[in-house]
N, C-alpha and C positions, 0 to 999 in steps of 0.2 A: 191268568192275568193276576199279578201280585203288585201291590203298591204299599210301601212302608217309608217312614222317615227314620233315618239313621244318623247317629253322631259320627262325625268324620273320623274320630279316633278309632272307629271299628274298621276302617279301611287301611290298606297298606300305605306307608309313608309316601311312596312315589305318587300315589293317587291323591291323598288328602293334602299334600303340600301345594297342589295346584288349585285348590278350591278355597274361595275367599270367605265362605260362610262356615258356621259351626255344625250345620246339619245339611244333609242331602236327601232328596226324595229318590228312593230306589223303586224303579218300575221295571217289571219283567213281563214280556209278552212274546209268546212263540219262540222262546230261547234267546231273545234279544234283551239285554239288560241296559237300562238307561239310568244314569245318575244325573240329577238336576239339582243345582244349588237351591237350598230351601231358605228363603229370606226370614230373618228373625223379625218378629213384630216388635216395634218399639212402643213403650208405654205412651198412651195419649192422655193429655190432661184437659182436652176440650170439654168433656162431660163434667169436670169439676168447676167450671166457670159459672155455669148456671145462667141466671138471668142477665148477667153482664156480658155474655158472649157476643151480643150483637154490636158492642162497642159504642152504643149511643150514650151511655151514662157511666161515669166512673164510680168507684166505691165511695169516694169522698162526696161526690154530688148526691148520691143516693142517701147517705147518712144525713147530709144537710137537709134534704127534702123531708126526711122522716122527722127531724127536729122541728122544722117549720110546721109540719102537720100537727105535732103535739102542741105547739104554741097556739095554733088556731082552735084546737079542741077545748082549750082552757078558757 
């Protein structure tokens, strides 16, 4: 049993012209070879949003709250 991810350019043109992804998973077992399109993972920006990811407060509202807190401390 062999499993690898290949760039489609490594395949003959007649094969890779029918594949919509840039990579395929190559799987061989008992003499049977299977090529499966390997989806490319798109970059996710969820983790960059941090504390504002729940959508309850905007950046402007957060900054306004911080300014009001500073005024109360004085």
